[in-house]
C-alpha positions in Angstrom: 131.0 -20.4 46.7 134.7 -20.4 47.3 136.9 -22.0 44.5 138.8 -24.7 46.4 141.6 -24.3 43.8 142.5 -21.0 45.2 144.1 -20.1 48.6 141.5 -19.6 51.4 141.6 -16.2 53.1 142.3 -15.7 56.8 144.3 -18.9 57.2 145.0 -19.7 60.9 148.4 -19.2 62.3 148.2 -22.7 63.7 148.5 -24.3 60.2 151.6 -26.2 59.4 153.6 -26.5 56.2 155.0 -29.9 55.4 156.9 -31.3 52.4 156.0 -34.1 50.0 158.3 -37.1 50.8 157.2 -39.5 48.1 157.9 -39.4 44.3 154.3 -38.3 43.5 151.2 -37.8 45.7 147.6 -37.6 44.5 145.7 -34.6 45.7 142.0 -35.7 46.1 138.7 -33.9 46.2 137.8 -35.9 49.4 139.4 -38.8 51.3 139.6 -41.8 48.9 137.9 -39.5 46.3 139.0 -38.8 42.7 142.4 -37.3 41.9 142.3 -33.6 41.1 146.0 -32.9 40.8 149.3 -34.3 42.0 152.3 -33.0 44.0 155.9 -34.2 43.5 158.8 -34.8 45.8 159.9 -31.8 47.7 156.8 -29.6 47.1 155.2 -27.9 50.1 151.7 -28.4 51.4 150.0 -26.4 54.0 148.0 -28.6 56.4 144.8 -27.0 57.5 143.4 -30.0 59.4 143.8 -33.8 59.7 141.6 -36.8 60.4 141.8 -40.6 60.2 145.0 -40.8 58.1 144.2 -37.9 55.8 145.1 -34.2 55.8 143.3 -31.4 54.1 145.1 -28.3 53.0 146.6 -26.5 50.0 149.5 -26.8 47.7 151.9 -23.8 48.4 152.9 -23.5 44.7 149.4 -22.6 43.4 146.8 -22.7 46.2 145.1 -25.9 45.0 143.3 -27.4 47.9 142.4 -31.0 48.6 143.2 -34.2 50.6 146.4 -36.1 50.9 147.3 -39.3 52.8 149.2 -38.1 55.9 152.0 -40.7 55.3 153.2 -38.9 52.2 154.3 -35.8 54.2 157.6 -35.0 56.0 158.6 -32.1 58.2 159.2 -29.1 56.0 162.5 -28.9 54.2 163.8 -25.8 52.5 164.8 -26.8 49.0 168.3 -25.8 47.7 168.2 -27.6 44.3 165.7 -29.2 41.9 165.8 -32.0 39.3 166.5 -30.7 35.8 166.9 -34.2 34.1 163.7 -35.7 32.7 163.9 -38.1 35.6 166.4 -39.3 38.3 166.7 -41.7 41.2 167.5 -41.6 44.9 170.3 -43.9 46.0 171.1 -45.2 49.5 174.9 -44.7 48.8 176.9 -42.5 46.5 177.3 -45.4 44.1 175.3 -45.9 40.9 175.7 -49.7 41.2 173.6 -49.7 44.4 169.9 -50.4 43.9 167.9 -47.2 43.8 165.4 -46.4 46.5 162.9 -44.3 44.6 162.5 -42.4 41.3 162.3 -38.6 41.0 160.4 -36.5 38.4 161.6 -33.5 36.7 161.0 -30.5 39.0 161.4 -32.5 42.2 162.8 -30.2 44.9 165.7 -31.3 47.1 167.4 -30.1 50.2 171.1 -30.8 49.7 173.6 -30.8 52.6 176.8 -31.9 50.8 178.2 -32.6 47.3 180.9 -34.8 45.8 182.1 -35.1 42.3 179.3 -37.4 41.2 176.6 -37.3 43.9 174.9 -34.9 46.2 173.7 -35.8 49.7 170.2 -35.1 50.8 169.2 -34.0 54.3 168.1 -37.6 55.1 171.4 -39.1 54.2 170.4 -40.4 50.7 172.0 -39.5 47.4 171.1 -38.1 43.9 173.4 -37.9 40.9 174.9 -34.5 40.7 174.5 -34.3 36.9 170.7 -34.3 37.4 170.3 -31.2 39.5 170.6 -27.4 39.5 170.4 -24.7 42.2 166.8 -23.8 43.0 167.3 -20.2 41.7 168.8 -21.4 38.4 165.6 -21.0 36.3 164.9 -22.1 32.8 164.3 -19.3 30.3 162.2 -21.0 27.7 158.9 -22.8 28.7 159.0 -24.7 25.4 162.4 -26.2 26.2 160.9 -27.5 29.4 157.8 -28.8 27.8 159.8 -30.7 25.2 161.3 -32.8 28.0 157.9 -34.3 28.4 157.4 -35.5 24.8 156.1 -39.0 24.8 155.0 -38.9 28.5 151.6 -40.7 28.8 148.5 -38.5 29.3 147.1 -38.8 32.8 144.0 -36.9 34.0 145.2 -34.7 36.9 148.8 -35.8 36.4 151.8 -33.6 37.3 154.9 -35.7 36.9 157.1 -37.4 34.3 155.0 -40.6 34.7 151.9 -38.9 33.4 150.3 -35.5 33.1 147.5 -33.6 31.5 147.3 -30.5 29.4 147.3 -28.0 32.3 150.0 -30.1 34.2 152.3 -29.7 31.3 151.8 -25.9 31.0 152.2 -25.5 34.8 155.5 -27.5 34.8 156.9 -25.5 31.9 155.9 -22.1 33.5 157.0 -23.0 37.0 160.4 -24.1 35.8 160.9 -20.6 34.3 159.9 -18.9 37.5 156.4 -18.0 36.3 153.3 -18.5 38.6 150.7 -20.7 37.1 147.5 -22.2 38.5 146.8 -25.9 38.1 143.8 -26.0 35.8 143.3 -24.8 32.2 140.3 -22.6 33.0 142.3 -20.6 35.5 145.3 -20.5 33.2 143.1 -19.0 30.5 142.3 -16.0 32.7 145.7 -15.5 34.4 148.7 -16.8 32.5 150.5 -14.1 30.6 148.5 -11.5 28.7 145.6 -12.0 26.3 146.3 -11.6 22.5 143.9 -11.4 19.6 143.2 -14.1 17.0 144.8 -11.9 14.4 148.2 -11.9 16.0 150.8 -14.2 14.5 151.5 -17.2 16.8 154.9 -17.0 18.6 156.9 -19.6 20.4 155.6 -19.9 24.0 152.1 -18.6 23.3 149.2 -20.6 24.9 146.1 -21.7 22.9 143.0 -22.5 24.8 139.9 -24.6 23.9 137.1 -25.5 26.2 138.8 -27.6 28.8 142.1 -27.8 27.0 145.4 -25.9 26.6 148.5 -26.3 24.5 151.8 -24.4 23.9 153.0 -23.1 20.6 156.4 -24.5 19.6 156.7 -22.4 16.4 154.2 -20.7 14.2 152.5 -23.8 13.1 153.4 -26.5 15.7 151.3 -27.2 18.9 152.9 -29.0 21.8 150.4 -30.4 24.2 149.3 -33.3 26.4 146.0 -34.7 25.0 143.7 -37.7 25.3 143.5 -38.2 21.5 147.1 -39.3 21.4 147.2 -40.3 25.1 150.6 -38.6 25.3 152.5 -35.4 25.2 153.0 -34.8 21.4 153.7 -32.0 18.9 151.5 -31.8 15.9 150.7 -29.2 13.1 148.7 -26.3 14.7 146.2 -26.1 11.8 145.6 -29.9 11.9 145.2 -29.8 15.7 142.6 -27.0 15.5 140.6 -28.8 12.9 140.8 -32.2 14.7 139.7 -30.7 18.1 136.8 -28.9 16.5 135.8 -32.0 14.6 135.8 -34.2 17.7 133.2 -31.9 19.3 135.4 -29.7 21.5 134.9 -26.5 19.5 137.2 -23.8 18.3 140.1 -22.0 20.0 138.5 -19.9 22.7 141.4 -17.6 23.5 145.2 -17.1 23.2 147.7 -15.7 25.6 151.3 -14.7 25.5 153.8 -15.4 28.3 
């Protein structure tokens, strides 16, 4: 059985890549089905087929497949910049006193055609504060610095944005912002992110700790940073306490550790 979270082989040349044109879009297992993951503004989605207001395809960033509403997609736009602030807004004019059109999450990808001292202009004639962006090639160097921007964000199963995310969504956002490929789900991250390290290796900033169905990032030798349903938020807590709590609640011990 093909894992639908991975890119299908022998994709037809007739497929079309489009771009997410809304702040956040739910990628679903079937039309009107449950949310599996999310895509944010400016990310690319390869459409494999469409029917009755829905499109089926795959996210270009990680190969995750599923269904989107067709009205969340725009013609493909090559990004030049991305949002580096925790969140931002789109404005109809280059004036912060005008009413915003839509919010943007950290990581949203933008095609910019012009810049002024305080705003940049998007391809559609709308505007974003210049202070909130960086060139697409200007990568972060530390995944923990990225993950810390999400502290306090509510936990959301399948979430991938500043308005809610889950454990694997946090890890993916942190890695992608540093130019590191990362699948969308914790079980795939456990077999592909970085390199495996033994339980006797001293934890180091940026390491990943995995449990059954869960993943967190090491902030320092005894601090875990993770999105979790116990706190219903992205938090940092003592590593030893987190390990004990997760085991006590029935989710078992640490299953593996990886180093980025």
